[in-house]
C-alpha positions in Angstrom: 0.0 0.0 0.0 1.3 3.4 -0.9 2.1 5.8 1.9 0.2 9.0 2.0 2.0 12.1 0.8 2.2 13.6 4.3 4.0 10.5 5.7 6.6 10.7 2.9 6.9 14.4 3.5 7.6 13.9 7.2 10.3 11.3 6.3 12.0 13.7 3.9 11.8 16.5 6.5 13.5 14.3 9.1 16.6 14.0 6.8 16.4 17.7 5.8 14.8 17.5 2.4 11.9 20.0 1.9 9.2 18.7 -0.3 6.7 20.7 -2.2 4.3 19.0 -4.6 3.8 22.1 -6.8 7.6 22.5 -7.2 8.0 18.8 -8.1 5.2 19.0 -10.7 6.6 22.2 -12.2 10.0 20.6 -12.5 8.6 17.5 -14.1 6.6 19.5 -16.6 9.1 22.2 -17.5 12.4 20.2 -17.5 11.1 17.5 -19.8 12.1 18.4 -23.3 10.0 16.1 -25.6 11.6 17.2 -28.8 15.1 16.5 -27.5 14.1 13.2 -26.0 12.5 12.0 -29.3 15.6 13.2 -31.2 17.9 11.3 -28.9 15.7 8.2 -29.3 15.7 8.5 -33.1 19.5 8.9 -33.2 19.9 5.8 -30.9 17.6 3.8 -33.2 19.5 4.9 -36.3 22.8 3.8 -34.7 21.3 0.4 -33.8 19.9 0.0 -37.3 23.2 0.8 -38.9 25.0 -1.7 -36.6 22.4 -4.4 -37.4 22.9 -3.8 -41.1 26.6 -4.1 -40.8 26.3 -7.3 -38.8 24.1 -8.7 -41.5 26.6 -7.7 -44.2 29.5 -9.3 -42.4 27.5 -12.5 -41.8 26.7 -12.7 -45.5 30.3 -12.2 -46.4 29.7 -8.9 -48.3 31.9 -7.0 -45.8 34.8 -8.0 -43.8 34.8 -7.3 -40.1 37.5 -4.6 -40.6 35.3 -2.9 -43.3 32.2 -3.0 -41.1 34.2 -1.6 -38.1 35.5 1.2 -40.3 31.9 2.0 -41.4 30.8 2.0 -37.8 33.7 4.4 -36.9 35.0 1.8 -34.4 38.2 -0.3 -34.1 37.9 -3.9 -35.0 38.1 -4.8 -31.2 35.3 -2.3 -30.4 33.1 -3.7 -33.2 33.8 -7.3 -32.0 32.9 -6.4 -28.4 29.7 -4.5 -29.4 28.4 -7.1 -31.9 29.8 -10.4 -30.5 31.3 -11.2 -34.0 34.8 -12.5 -34.1 37.4 -12.2 -36.9 
């Protein structure tokens, strides 16, 4: 069962943390940058997609491990560690 807000507030006050629901709500609303978050997620997805494509090309023998690592802007050792592929 969730503790009522006033119980949590008293616990925080005991250790010297002042709580204010309005301030917490304001921070949650104003400090969340939806556009930046989505841009970061898209970029992460792109990187994962490129890596998956390179892995597929290496497995099919179209690219060597060294070529794929170069395309991923990694050393061969980094590429091997990130993908689990071995030379």
